[in-house]
C-alpha positions, -999 to 999 in steps of 0.1 A, spaced: -552 -761 -178 -547 -749 -213 -524 -772 -232 -501 -761 -259 -520 -769 -291 -508 -777 -326 -540 -768 -344 -547 -737 -364 -572 -726 -337 -553 -713 -307 -566 -730 -274 -555 -699 -254 -578 -677 -274 -606 -702 -272 -602 -701 -234 -602 -663 -234 -634 -663 -255 -650 -685 -228 -636 -663 -200 -649 -631 -217 -684 -645 -220 -684 -653 -182 -673 -617 -172 -703 -595 -164 -700 -560 -151 -714 -556 -115 -750 -546 -114 -757 -552 -151 -762 -579 -176 -736 -564 -199 -705 -585 -206 -672 -568 -203 -656 -563 -237 -618 -569 -239 -609 -542 -264 -593 -509 -261 -613 -476 -264 -594 -445 -277 -601 -425 -245 -592 -452 -220 -561 -446 -199 -534 -472 -204 -518 -490 -174 -489 -514 -171 -500 -548 -156 -483 -580 -146 -501 -612 -154 -487 -643 -137 -500 -678 -147 -491 -711 -131 -475 -736 -155 -471 -774 -156 -449 -794 -180 -459 -829 -193 -436 -844 -167 -455 -825 -139 -429 -798 -132 -446 -766 -120 -437 -730 -123 -451 -696 -133 -449 -675 -164 -453 -637 -159 -462 -612 -187 -460 -574 -184 -486 -559 -207 -501 -524 -214 -539 -522 -213 -567 -501 -199 -582 -528 -177 -574 -561 -160 -596 -581 -183 -578 -567 -213 -545 -573 -196 -554 -610 -193 -564 -611 -230 -531 -596 -240 -512 -620 -218 -531 -650 -232 -522 -638 -267 -486 -636 -258 -487 -670 -240 -498 -686 -272 -468 -673 -292 -441 -698 -302 -414 -679 -284 -434 -679 -251 -441 -716 -254 -404 -723 -260 -395 -701 -230 -416 -722 -207 -404 -755 -223 -439 -764 -237 -455 -761 -203 -493 -755 -202 -505 -723 -186 -535 -722 -162 -554 -690 -172 -581 -697 -146 -555 -692 -118 -539 -661 -134 -529 -633 -109 -533 -598 -125 -518 -568 -107 -511 -532 -116 -473 -528 -121 -455 -521 -89 -483 -530 -66 
């Protein structure tokens, strides 16, 4: 679980950095890079993450993002999840990025 933090360093982005380091492209030792390249096609993705409040109420928070790959979609959703408006929307619930479900829009 990634709790809502009050520090200057965003815990969601720290979690994504750790996730990024663990993603290796099949058949290589090259880590996937979560940034956009000018010639990449852009797709619409849904990223749904389980949530839990301090009093143990559970739910989900879904983000619709535009990005070329699923890894980059997760990165965008994690950035959005760390925004004050998103935190208020889910009533300070923590998101579980490790259990995120990433799908192409409409599939």
